[in-house]
C-alpha positions in Angstrom: 23.4 -21.2 3.3 20.9 -22.3 0.6 21.4 -22.2 -3.1 19.1 -19.6 -4.8 16.4 -21.1 -7.1 14.9 -19.0 -9.9 11.3 -19.3 -11.0 8.8 -17.6 -13.3 5.1 -17.4 -12.4 3.4 -19.6 -15.1 -0.2 -19.2 -13.8 -2.2 -17.8 -10.9 -5.3 -19.6 -9.9 -7.1 -18.1 -6.9 -5.0 -18.4 -3.7 -2.2 -20.3 -5.5 0.5 -19.6 -8.0 2.1 -22.2 -10.2 5.8 -21.7 -10.7 8.3 -23.1 -13.2 12.0 -23.2 -12.6 13.9 -21.2 -15.2 16.9 -23.5 -15.2 15.0 -26.8 -15.7 12.1 -26.4 -18.2 11.3 -30.1 -18.1 10.3 -30.1 -14.4 6.6 -29.9 -13.5 5.1 -26.7 -12.1 5.1 -26.3 -8.4 2.1 -25.0 -6.6 2.7 -22.3 -4.0 0.2 -20.5 -1.7 0.1 -16.8 -2.7 0.4 -15.9 1.0 4.0 -17.0 0.7 4.8 -14.9 -2.3 5.2 -11.1 -2.7 1.8 -9.4 -3.1 2.7 -7.7 -6.4 3.4 -10.9 -8.4 1.6 -11.4 -11.7 1.8 -14.1 -14.4 5.3 -13.9 -16.0 6.9 -12.4 -12.9 10.4 -13.6 -12.2 11.1 -14.8 -8.6 14.0 -16.1 -6.6 13.8 -18.4 -3.6 16.6 -17.9 -1.2 17.0 -17.9 2.6 13.6 -19.6 2.8 11.6 -16.7 1.2 10.5 -15.6 -2.3 11.3 -12.2 -3.8 10.7 -10.6 -7.1 13.7 -10.1 -9.4 13.9 -6.6 -10.8 14.5 -6.6 -14.6 
């Protein structure tokens, strides 16, 4: 359906997290409301966005 997009949490600032795509380092950070992300994220967490939702990637 949708292609998966991989991110790393670069920074958390209050109610927002700033994500960086892992496949395109030259792109700007995207700002995402923390309410849309898994509760247990932290700076450095790896995420995948697919099927219109974010989930943490297990390492």
